[in-house]
N, C-alpha and C positions, 0 to 999 in steps of 0.2 A: 696309289699312285701322284693323288692329287695333292698331295706335301710337296713330293720333291718336283710338279710342275710348280708349285709357287715359289719354290727355291728357287729352282731354274729361271725364272722369273724375274726373280731380282739378282739373279747370276747376271743377266742381260742387262740389267740397267745398269751394275756397275761396272761392267767391263768392256760392255759395249761391243762384246766379242762373242759370235757361239763357240768356236774351240774352246777357248777360254771358261767360257760360262760352264760348257759337258764335262770340261777337265774337274774343274772345282764341284760341281754336282755329283761325279763318279769317287772323288775325294771322299766327299761327306758322306754320300750314301755310303762304301765302305766303311767310314766310322761308326755309322749309328748300326750296319749289320753286327759289327763287332761286339757293341753294347746291348746286340739282341741276340749273342751268342749263333750269330748268322743263320738267324732264324729265315726263311721265306716270308712270313706273316706275322709281323714283329704285332704286339699287343699293345692297344690302347683303352682308355674308357673316354668317355664322354661327361664332360660335365659343363651346364649351359650352351652356350655353341661353339666351344672347343674342345680337343683330343688333346690327353695327356697319355703319355708313355713313361713315364718317370715323376717323381715328386719332388724332384731338383731340376727341371726342367721349363719351360713355360709351354701352354698349350697353343694349340694350331687350330683354326685361322687366329693369328691377333698381331697387334703391334709391337707385343712384348715378343713373342715369336720371331717377327722379322728382324727385330732389334740382335738376339742371338745370334739368327742366322749372318747378319751380316758380322758380329764380331770372329764367327768361325772363319768366314772368308778372311777374316786379317788374321788369325790365328795359321791357317793355310799357306797364306803369303808368306810369314816369317819364320825362318829358323832359331831365331834368338827367343830363349822362354822370356827376357825381359818385357819383350815388345808383344808380348799375349794378352789381350785384354781379358780381364775379372767377367765373370758371370754371374756370380751371386755371392751373398754376403750373409753371413751369420753372426745377429746383433743380440747382444744381452742388453735389454734393459732393465735388469735387475737383479742382485743377489739374493734376494729375499724367495724364501721358499717354506710351506709348509711341512715339507717332509724331510728324512735324512737318510736316502737313498743310500745302500749297500756300496753303488758304485761311483757315486757323486765325483765329478770331477772339479768339479766349485769348493770341495770340503771346507779347503782353507779359509776360506771367504765370504762364507753361507751367513746369512740374515746378519751381516752389520750392514749399518743405514746407507742406504742407496747412495752415490757419490753425485750421480749423474741428475741435474734438474731437468725438466720438459724443453727448456729454451735450448740446452747442449744435447740432447737427443734429437732435437731438429735439426742444429749444427752440422752431426756429424751424419743425418740424412740426406743434406744439403750435397755435403763432401761426396757421398756415396753415389747420390745422381748426377752429378757431376760428370760421374764416369761412365754416364749412361747406364748403371746397373738398375736394373727393373725386376729384378729379383732378390727377394729378403727375406729370410729366415730370422723371425723374433724368438730369441732365447730367454735364459735368466741361468739361474734361478728357477723362477715359475712367473714368468710374463704377466698371467693372468693377475697377481698381483699388484698391476699397475693397469690396470683394464682401463679407466679412462686415458691414460695419458698413450696408451696405445693405438686406442678408437683414435684419438686425435691426431699422432704420429702418423697414421694410414690416409686418415684424411686430406693430411700435408702435403703427403706422397704423390708424385704424377699420378696421375688417375690410371696407368697403364700400366702401373708395378702391379707385380705379383707377390702379394705377402703370404706366407707361410708360419706357421706358429707352431713352434716345440713345446708342449704342452703334459703336463703329468693327466691332465682335465679336471684339474681341481678348478671348485664353483663356475663351469662350464654350464650354464644354465641356456634354457630356452631362449629365455630374454639375451644373454649374451651374446647367443651366438647369431641371433637375429642381428644385433646392431654390428656385431664384426662383418656380417655378410654386407650387411650395408656400408660399412666403413672403407670394403673392398678386399675380404679374407680372400685368399682363393681355396687354401688347406689347411688342414692341421696335422701335424704328427704327435699322436697320441702314444705317450710312453704304456707300455705292457709286456712286463717279463715273465709272465706266466702265465699261461690258460687256466690253474688252478687258481682260486681266490686267495685261499689260503696262502699259497707259496708266493704270489705276487705283494701282498700285504708283508708278510715278511721281509721283502727286497727293500720293501719302500718306507719300513717302520711303522706303517699307518694302517690300523685295522680297515677304515675308510676307503683305502689307495681306489682297491679294484672298482667297489662302487662309481668311484669318479669317473672310472674310466669307460662304463656302463652309461652311466649319463650324459658322457659328453659326446659318444658316438653315436647316441640317441640325439641328442640336439643337433650336432650338424649335420647329421643326415636329413630331417627333419628344416633345414637352413640350405642346404643343396650347397654344403660346404664338403672338399673332398675330403677323405679323411685314410689316411694311414697310419697304423699300427706301426709300433718302432720298437723292436727287441732286440735287447742287451743279452746275447746269446753266450751264457758262461757255461763252462766245462758243465758245472753240476745240472745244469738244463737239455744241452747238446745231447738228442738221440732222434731215432727216425720218427718213433711214437711221437715223443712230446713237439717236433717239429708239425708232424701232421695233425696234432689236435691242435693246436696255435694255429692254423691254417683253416683248419674247418669253420673251429671257432670263430673267425676274422669273416669266412664265407659265411656264415650265419647271420653277421654282422651288418653284410651288405659292405662291407669294406672293400674301398678301390685299392687300397697299395698295403705290402708290408716292407718294412727296412728293416733288415737285420743290420746292427753293430756290433761288431767287437771289443769286449773287453779290452782298457788300456792301463799300464800300472802307475795311473797317475790318480791326483787328488785323493780319495778315500782309498784309493785302489793301489796307492804310491809304495809298498813295500809287500805287494800281494805277489800271489804267482799266477795273477788271474788271466794273463792272456795267452791265446791257446795254442795247444802243440798240433801237431800235424795230424793227430788221430781225430780232434775233432774238427780241424778246418775241412777233411777230406770228407767225414759225412755232412756238414754247411754245405759245401762245393756240390757233391754228389745231389744233395735235396734243390740246389737252386737250381741246375740243370735239369733235372728230373721237371722242377714245378712249371720254367722257364718256359721247354722244348715240347714238351708232351701236347697234342692237340687236344686230346679230353678234358685236359684241365682247364681250359681255356675258360672256364667259367669262374673260377678261383681268382682271387686277388693276386696282382702282378707283384712277383718279389724283387724289391729294389737292394742289392747285397757290395755295398764299395769294395769291403777288401776285397773282394774276387778280382777285384780291374787294378786296386791298387798293387796287388802280387803281379798284377802281368804289366799294367802299364805306368805304374809308377803314381804316385801320391798326386792329388788334382786339388790338393790344397796350398797352403803357402802361396798363395797368390798367384798361383799358376790359373785355375778357376774360379778359387775361392777365396779366404782369409777369413779371421773371426776376431770380433769385436769384442771385449768383454764389457763386462758390467762399472769398470772403471775408465773405459775408452780407449784400454791398453789392445795393441794389434796383437794377434798369434798367427801362426801359420794353419791352425785349427784348435776347436776346444781340446784336444787331446795331445797337442807338444805345443805346450805352455813359453813358447819362447819368446820372449816380447822383443819386440823390433819396433815400435815408436806407439803415438798415441794421436788417435784420431780427433782429437780437439786441438793439440798443439803442433801436431805434425803434419805436413802434407805427404796425400797420399804416393804421390811419385816417389818421395825420398822413402818413405818407407816398403815399400814394392822395391826396390834396386836391393835392399836390404835383404827381405824377405824372399825371393824368388831364387835367392844364393844360398838359404839356410839349409842346414844339414837334414831336417826334414824335408826339405824340396827334394835330394839328394839320392832319396829313398829309392831305388830298383827302378830311376830314373831313363829307360829303355826305349823310347819312344820319339817320335817326331812330327807328332799334331799337336 
């Protein structure tokens, strides 16, 4: 209720008309309920003084949350996709990585020399924040390999920015976690692709991969950094038994979120048959409903499953709500739809977005009006 009241106050301030304000609030409420599977009591976790319901959205109360809601007002006002503002950016700051993961989407340019200097990273950040985007996901490669640059970049950003780190957990020591928190890190998405140590290490082609995850989780928890475990759910992994064992492990580690990503036929998987069929998707979606809606499981991590919504409301990448900037500054629809539409250093975001929002990726099952 408090969240709804704060949104209503923003609406009254923007529209100066209670009828319009209540109408906007009702629209946003329906949208949130859809993302919560129409649950009467959506789940939240508390970090610091803010509450979070998803690792892809800012916490409430905060200036970042208010900015997010103001953009949602603009989205509601326009039926034209081109006029709908971005909410988040995935920004790869390096293509270097100590792993050789089975599913790596950056495989073709992995471990080449970083092309972007720190000053160029800053230039891109300035462009991002000129669009009033204050939710940024730092990716790679393994972004911790540019640790000092990452720290300086976060310190340079607008203080209200929510930074999330997408990482394998490599070298995420307690000291680094402390410095990341101090620099403004909100949360981490740590890749864990199996509850079994042996199988995760095999998937990541490194015998230390699982140990890195364990240490990274522990160090982030010590420093009050939100932890989300990111699972690439392959056909080989998907079973009700494996999913429950994964969730129970995450609960044991006191992890706040689990994010399920579906494999795509890109990068190292480009000529594979990795994409899920209806049988495996049904297992995931049934499990998702169970974990999100069962009141007896409210003490378990919150499950985030983008593929579920993509099949129902369309892609939210391709400049709709987010886009992907790779380690060469090239702009793509998302990390898995590598259809370059421009360059973050050389081109204006406005011109790139015009092309990106009309891309084939964006047209995928696009049947929603919000």
